[in-house]
Structures are given as C-alpha cells and as structure tokens.
C-alpha positions in Angstrom: 117.0 105.7 106.8 115.9 109.1 105.7 114.5 111.1 108.6 114.7 114.5 110.0 114.6 114.9 113.8 113.1 118.4 113.5 110.3 117.0 111.4 109.7 114.2 114.0 109.9 116.7 116.8 107.2 118.8 115.1 105.0 115.8 114.6 105.4 114.5 118.2 105.3 117.7 120.2 105.6 116.9 123.9 106.0 113.2 123.0 109.3 113.8 121.3 111.4 113.4 124.5 109.5 110.3 125.3 110.4 108.8 121.9 114.1 109.8 122.4 114.0 107.9 125.8 112.3 104.9 124.3 114.9 104.8 121.5 117.8 105.0 124.0 116.2 102.3 126.3 115.5 100.1 123.3 119.1 100.4 122.1 120.5 99.5 125.6 118.1 96.5 125.9 118.9 95.3 122.4 122.6 95.5 123.0 122.3 93.6 126.2 120.2 90.8 124.6 122.2 90.5 121.3 119.5 92.2 119.2 120.2 94.7 116.4 120.7 97.9 118.4 120.2 100.2 115.4 116.8 98.6 114.5 115.7 98.9 118.1 116.6 102.5 118.3 114.8 103.4 115.0 111.7 101.5 116.1 111.8 103.2 119.5 112.3 106.6 118.0 109.4 106.3 115.5 107.0 104.1 117.5 104.6 107.0 118.3 105.0 109.2 115.2 101.2 109.0 114.6 100.1 109.3 118.2 98.9 112.9 117.9 96.8 112.0 114.9 93.0 111.7 115.4 91.5 108.3 115.1 89.4 109.4 112.1 92.5 110.8 110.3 94.6 107.7 111.2 92.0 105.3 110.0 91.6 107.3 106.8 95.3 107.2 106.2 95.4 103.4 106.7 92.4 102.8 104.5 93.9 105.1 101.8 97.0 102.8 101.9 94.9 99.6 101.9 96.0 98.6 105.3 93.3 96.7 107.1 92.7 97.2 110.8 91.8 94.3 112.9 88.3 94.2 114.5 90.0 95.0 117.8 91.7 98.1 116.4 88.5 99.3 114.9 86.7 98.9 118.3 89.6 100.4 120.2 91.0 103.3 118.2 93.5 104.2 121.0 95.9 101.5 119.6 95.3 102.4 116.0 98.3 104.8 116.1 100.7 101.9 116.2 99.7 100.8 112.6 99.6 104.4 111.5 103.0 105.0 113.0 104.4 102.0 111.1 102.9 103.4 107.8 104.4 106.9 108.4 107.7 105.3 109.3 107.7 103.6 106.0 106.3 106.4 103.8 107.7 109.6 105.4 110.9 108.3 107.1 111.7 105.7 104.5 112.1 102.7 106.9 112.4 99.6 104.9 113.1 97.0 107.5 110.1 94.7 108.0 111.3 93.9 111.5 111.4 97.6 112.5 108.0 98.2 111.0 106.5 95.2 112.8 108.0 96.3 116.1 106.4 99.7 115.7 103.0 98.1 114.9 103.3 95.8 117.9 104.4 98.3 120.5 100.9 98.9 122.0 99.9 95.3 122.7 101.7 92.1 123.2 100.7 89.4 120.7 101.3 86.2 118.8 104.7 85.7 117.2 106.5 88.6 118.9 110.2 88.7 118.0 112.7 89.8 120.6 112.9 93.2 118.8 109.1 93.5 119.3 109.5 92.7 122.9 112.3 95.2 123.4 110.2 98.1 121.9 107.1 97.1 123.8 109.0 97.0 127.1 111.0 100.2 126.3 107.8 102.1 125.8 106.7 101.0 129.2 110.0 101.3 131.2 111.7 104.3 129.7 113.3 106.5 132.4 110.7 109.3 132.1 107.9 106.9 133.3 107.5 107.5 137.0 105.0 104.7 137.5 104.7 102.8 140.8 106.3 99.4 140.6 108.0 99.9 137.2 111.5 99.5 138.7 111.0 95.7 139.0 110.1 95.4 135.3 113.1 97.6 134.4 115.5 95.3 136.3 113.9 92.1 134.8 114.1 93.5 131.3 117.9 93.6 131.6 117.9 89.9 132.6 115.1 88.1 130.8 112.8 89.5 128.1 110.1 86.9 128.5 109.8 87.3 132.2 109.8 91.1 131.8 107.0 90.7 129.2 104.9 88.8 131.7 105.5 91.5 134.3 104.8 94.3 131.8 101.7 92.7 130.4 100.4 92.2 134.0 101.1 95.8 134.8 99.3 97.0 131.7 96.4 94.6 132.3 95.8 95.9 135.8 95.4 99.4 134.3 93.0 98.1 131.6 91.0 96.1 134.2 90.7 99.1 136.5 89.5 101.2 133.6 87.2 98.4 132.3 89.0 98.4 129.0 89.4 95.3 126.8 92.6 93.2 126.6 93.8 92.4 123.1 93.1 88.7 122.4 96.6 88.2 121.0 98.0 89.4 124.3 96.1 86.7 126.1 97.6 84.2 123.7 101.2 85.4 124.3 100.6 85.4 128.0 99.6 81.7 127.9 102.6 80.9 125.7 105.1 82.6 128.0 103.6 81.0 131.1 103.9 77.6 129.5 107.6 78.3 128.6 108.3 79.6 132.2 106.8 76.5 133.7 108.5 74.1 131.3 105.4 72.8 129.6 
C-alpha cells in the first residue's frame, strides 16, 4: 500500500484522529474474530478520506470515474463519501484489495452480503473510543463477543438517530436486519 499519513492528515483535518482510532479499533476487532488485521486497519484508516469533500465534488469524481451511485446515495448525499473514499483509497493510496475497498464503501450503512471485514469497519466507525455516545458501551462489549449481534445493536442505535431526525433508512440495511434476526432466532 502506498500512502502518506501526512497527506491523509491534510485531507481529513479534524477527522484524522477519528480515522486513527477507527483503524486501531478495527485491527483489534479483526484480530479477535480471526479476520485479516491489516486489511481492517487499512479500511479503518481510509474509510472517511472523502468525508470533507462536498457532495457536488464527490459525485463529480465518481461520475468521472464511471462509478454509478445508487438511487439512495443520490437522494442522500451524506453517505456518498463512502463510495468516494473507496475510489480515493484505490487511486490516491493505491489500495488494491477488493475486500478493503468494499469495507470502505459499506462503512456508512449495513447492507446485503456484508463480510465480517465490512462488519468490523462499520462497527469500528461507531464504537471507536473517541465516540462518547450514550449507550455505546453495550455495543463495544458485544462487538468483542459476536459481530452479528453487535451489528443488530449498532443498526438499531443508528436507526433511532435516523428516525428522530426523520431521515431514511437504507433499504439494504433493512434486508440485513431481517437476515440477522432470522439467524439469531434460528430460522
């Protein structure tokens, strides 16, 4: 991997420390669950590298590179940075691992066919130690034990926020929720 932490720090500004904490959290969770630690750390480090980019600029970058946004992403540009971050990770930081790029793309919303690496990055973004959110400790503890149960808890936590703000829930998140509930109940 070819990346310069100073370059990343400049791109991320105040989010740089968050990304370092997400990378460390992802590495620890990955190790605990038998997932490639290095891939988790890279995805955690680069997951927000396009976060400071305006929606117009991000969409332009994705279009220029022939990356299609889903209808949901177009209607909710706040999550567009995930796809743009994956593109920047590939182009600027020379990430070649499809699994790492997918985990970066999927860190904003839970969805269909999430790998354990995707789950680790999604959860790490939510539970990294700098997050001082009420009730997050339960999700942190569960993430050490069971990724799928932690995903259910994390999704519920995020959905409560979305519902309070009257924001839409990604349709793929609803799909994953249903799949995880079925597994938990043994169906």
